[in-house]
Legacy VTK file of the C-alpha trace (Angstrom):
# vtk DataFile Version 3.0
C-alpha trace
ASCII
DATASET POLYDATA
POINTS 102 float
31.387 -1.019 19.000
30.801 2.578 18.006
29.496 2.887 14.445
30.540 6.508 14.073
34.042 7.721 13.241
34.999 11.291 14.088
37.485 12.499 11.462
39.025 15.949 11.126
39.819 17.240 7.653
42.248 20.024 6.748
39.748 22.737 7.728
39.324 21.317 11.259
35.689 20.482 10.532
34.426 17.427 12.314
32.735 14.922 10.023
30.667 11.962 11.098
31.051 8.850 8.970
29.243 5.587 9.396
31.447 2.524 9.244
30.449 -0.114 6.739
28.776 -2.953 8.579
28.062 -6.222 6.876
24.677 -7.777 7.549
24.817 -11.547 7.631
21.035 -12.014 7.750
19.497 -13.424 4.535
17.182 -11.008 2.724
14.030 -13.051 3.338
14.728 -13.083 7.079
15.340 -9.371 7.518
12.763 -7.692 9.741
11.821 -4.928 7.280
11.340 -7.382 4.405
9.149 -9.633 6.546
7.070 -6.676 7.807
6.551 -5.183 4.336
5.632 -8.554 2.839
3.238 -9.308 5.696
1.525 -5.925 5.378
1.171 -6.355 1.621
-0.314 -9.829 2.143
-2.862 -8.514 4.651
-3.835 -5.656 2.348
-4.220 -8.027 -0.610
-6.316 -10.403 1.497
-8.634 -7.557 2.542
-9.005 -6.384 -1.067
-9.843 -9.893 -2.289
-12.288 -10.395 0.568
-14.137 -7.175 -0.301
-14.115 -7.897 -4.043
-15.660 -11.314 -3.483
-18.193 -10.521 -0.749
-19.688 -7.180 -1.863
-21.585 -8.726 -4.818
-22.902 -11.444 -2.493
-24.150 -8.865 -0.015
-25.768 -6.843 -2.800
-27.570 -9.943 -4.125
-28.808 -11.109 -0.702
-32.477 -10.450 0.168
-33.318 -7.458 2.353
-34.842 -9.806 4.948
-31.423 -11.454 5.316
-29.496 -8.169 5.600
-28.656 -7.624 1.920
-29.809 -5.154 -0.711
-31.810 -7.404 -3.108
-30.038 -6.084 -6.220
-30.506 -7.930 -9.493
-27.486 -9.195 -11.405
-27.890 -6.347 -13.896
-27.945 -3.737 -11.103
-24.810 -5.228 -9.539
-23.085 -5.145 -12.938
-24.053 -1.508 -13.498
-22.872 -0.552 -10.008
-19.492 -2.274 -10.356
-18.986 -0.976 -13.912
-19.730 2.595 -12.877
-17.364 2.246 -9.910
-14.648 1.104 -12.322
-15.383 4.014 -14.654
-15.086 6.542 -11.810
-11.847 4.892 -10.673
-10.409 5.402 -14.168
-11.459 9.060 -14.100
-9.899 9.479 -10.657
-6.618 7.933 -11.838
-6.530 10.114 -14.957
-7.690 13.447 -13.551
-7.207 13.710 -9.796
-4.350 11.362 -8.907
-1.669 13.148 -11.018
-2.352 16.483 -9.312
-2.315 14.807 -5.895
1.027 13.204 -6.763
2.480 16.585 -7.774
1.289 18.105 -4.487
2.853 15.330 -2.447
6.272 15.856 -4.077
6.494 19.463 -2.894
LINES 1 103
102 0 1 2 3 4 5 6 7 8 9 10 11 12 13 14 15 16 17 18 19 20 21 22 23 24 25 26 27 28 29 30 31 32 33 34 35 36 37 38 39 40 41 42 43 44 45 46 47 48 49 50 51 52 53 54 55 56 57 58 59 60 61 62 63 64 65 66 67 68 69 70 71 72 73 74 75 76 77 78 79 80 81 82 83 84 85 86 87 88 89 90 91 92 93 94 95 96 97 98 99 100 101
């Protein structure tokens, strides 16, 4: 079945209109919803994995492949990373958002 209708108006201009098609697939079974949800789940899993394992790697001895940071050094590193993220969100991100809307 063709989903396009060719209609002529009074000015003999050809218009293309899409017929209304009803989708009988439930929302949670639609391909786009499943793909978006799956991608979000994978991204969240990766973020949680990094958040939980980076402090462990920083604490691990150098002989075992870590960095031998103390708990205070790890705290300072993560706090400063959070501080710079706040600065980025306040100062740089708004201008990047304005540029992307052009």
